[in-house]
C-alpha positions in Angstrom: 33.3 0.5 170.2 30.7 0.3 168.0 31.3 0.7 164.4 27.9 1.2 163.4 27.1 4.8 163.7 30.4 5.3 162.0 29.6 3.2 159.2 25.9 5.2 159.0 27.5 8.7 159.1 30.5 7.8 156.2 28.1 5.8 154.0 25.7 9.1 154.5 28.6 11.1 153.6 30.0 9.3 150.9 26.5 9.0 149.1 27.1 12.9 148.4 31.2 13.1 148.2 32.3 9.8 146.9 35.6 11.3 145.8 37.2 11.6 149.8 39.5 8.5 149.5 40.3 9.0 153.7 36.3 8.6 154.0 36.1 5.4 151.9 39.6 3.8 153.6 37.7 4.6 157.2 33.9 2.9 156.3 36.0 -0.1 154.8 38.1 -0.2 158.1 34.8 0.3 160.0 33.3 -2.9 158.4 36.9 -4.8 159.1 36.3 -4.0 162.7 32.6 -5.6 162.8 34.5 -8.4 161.2 32.6 -7.7 157.9 35.1 -8.7 155.2 32.6 -9.1 152.0 31.3 -5.4 152.8 34.9 -4.3 153.3 35.8 -5.7 149.9 33.1 -4.5 148.3 34.1 -0.8 149.4 37.8 -1.5 148.3 35.7 -2.8 144.8 34.0 0.7 144.6 37.4 2.4 145.2 39.3 0.9 142.7 36.9 2.7 139.9 37.2 5.7 141.8 41.1 5.9 142.6 42.3 3.7 139.9 45.9 5.3 140.5 45.9 4.9 144.4 48.5 1.8 145.0 47.0 1.6 148.7 43.1 0.5 147.2 44.4 -2.8 145.6 46.7 -3.5 148.3 43.9 -3.2 150.9 41.5 -5.7 148.9 44.4 -8.0 148.5 44.7 -7.9 152.5 41.0 -8.7 152.9 41.1 -11.4 150.2 44.5 -13.0 151.6 42.2 -13.3 154.9 39.3 -14.7 152.9 41.9 -17.6 151.7 41.2 -16.1 148.0 45.1 -16.1 147.8 45.2 -16.1 143.8 43.0 -12.9 143.6 45.2 -11.4 145.9 48.5 -12.2 144.2 46.9 -10.2 141.1 46.0 -7.3 143.3 49.3 -7.1 144.7 50.5 -7.2 141.1 48.2 -4.2 140.4 49.6 -2.3 143.3 53.3 -2.8 142.1 52.4 -1.9 138.5 50.8 1.7 139.7 54.1 2.0 142.2 56.9 -0.3 141.6 58.7 1.2 144.3 55.9 0.1 146.9 57.2 -2.5 149.4 53.9 -3.0 151.2 52.4 -5.7 148.3 56.1 -7.1 147.5 56.1 -8.2 151.3 52.6 -9.5 150.8 53.3 -11.4 147.6 56.2 -13.0 149.4 54.0 -13.7 152.2 51.9 -15.6 150.1 54.8 -17.4 148.4 55.9 -18.7 151.6 52.6 -19.6 152.7 51.7 -21.4 149.6 55.4 -23.3 150.3 57.3 -21.7 147.5 60.2 -20.2 148.7 62.5 -20.2 145.7 59.2 -17.9 144.5 59.8 -15.2 146.9 63.6 -15.2 146.6 63.1 -14.6 142.8 60.9 -12.0 143.5 62.8 -10.0 145.6 65.8 -10.6 144.1 64.6 -9.2 141.1 63.6 -5.9 143.1 67.0 -5.7 144.5 68.6 -5.6 140.7 66.5 -2.6 140.3 67.4 -0.9 143.7 70.6 -2.4 144.6 70.6 0.0 147.4 67.3 -0.4 148.9 68.0 -1.5 153.0 64.2 -2.8 152.9 65.0 -5.3 150.1 67.6 -6.5 151.8 65.6 -7.3 154.8 62.9 -8.9 153.1 65.3 -11.4 151.4 66.5 -12.2 155.3 63.2 -12.6 156.2 62.8 -15.4 153.5 66.2 -17.1 154.2 65.3 -17.2 158.0 62.0 -19.0 156.9 64.1 -21.6 155.0 66.4 -21.8 158.3 69.4 -20.7 156.1 70.7 -18.2 159.6 74.3 -17.8 157.7 72.8 -16.4 154.4 70.3 -14.2 156.7 73.2 -12.9 158.4 75.3 -12.0 155.6 72.2 -10.0 154.1 71.4 -8.2 157.3 74.9 -7.1 157.7 74.4 -5.6 154.2 71.1 -4.0 155.0 73.1 -2.4 157.9 75.9 -1.2 155.5 73.5 0.6 153.5 71.3 2.1 156.1 73.4 2.3 159.5 70.9 4.2 161.3 67.9 1.9 160.3 66.8 -0.3 163.6 64.9 -3.1 162.0 68.4 -4.9 160.4 70.0 -4.8 164.1 66.8 -5.9 166.0 66.4 -9.0 163.5 70.1 -9.9 163.5 70.1 -10.0 167.3 67.3 -12.0 167.4 69.4 -14.4 164.9 72.3 -14.3 167.3 69.9 -14.7 170.2 68.5 -17.9 168.4 71.2 -19.3 167.7 72.7 -19.0 171.5 75.4 -16.2 170.6 73.9 -13.2 173.1 77.2 -11.6 173.0 77.0 -10.9 169.4 73.5 -9.6 169.7 74.5 -7.3 172.6 77.5 -6.2 170.3 75.6 -5.2 167.5 72.6 -3.8 169.4 75.0 -1.7 171.6 76.6 -0.1 168.2 73.2 1.0 167.5 72.2 2.2 170.9 75.5 4.4 171.0 74.5 6.0 168.0 70.8 6.7 168.4 69.8 6.5 172.1 67.1 4.4 170.5 64.4 3.3 173.1 63.4 0.0 171.7 66.8 -1.3 171.2 67.9 -0.2 174.8 64.5 -2.2 176.0 66.1 -5.4 173.5 69.7 -5.2 175.2 67.7 -5.1 178.7 65.8 -8.4 177.7 69.1 -10.6 176.6 71.2 -9.2 179.6 
């Protein structure tokens, strides 16, 4: 639909009550829907002043700036989000994506490994590490890391799905089916059952 009426309504509301973060996020999203990234960025910059302790704000601005190819500033904002909330995975993932886009896989590995030292039992960090290994076509390391993620969180779907795709891409569909079947037996997860159906 047309974002213009939404923008008008939210702008009027925020003139009266600028301290409503949800309304600010909605206004920025409406500008993004219009592909008006400059206005969306302007909203997030104002929010940085209003909500300096909300890590979603610098991350949201970083996302806009990355789309505008302003990667250095996007990096700084992701770092800022991590300063506010060191365990927030999304800015770390974005930094990894920026590292990989800039052909700096070692920087991405170092970044995730530093976090793993801090949080050795976080399966999401292992998944992030596996994605880097896959980007480098290091299937053996990716497989080992994904198996570790599964050990850490046996009921988490993502590592099973990625590992199954690794096996399928390596022409080992039977191994993919075995891993997914283990997860499906525990959880009856519809997404995994669909993936099994697509492999068979």
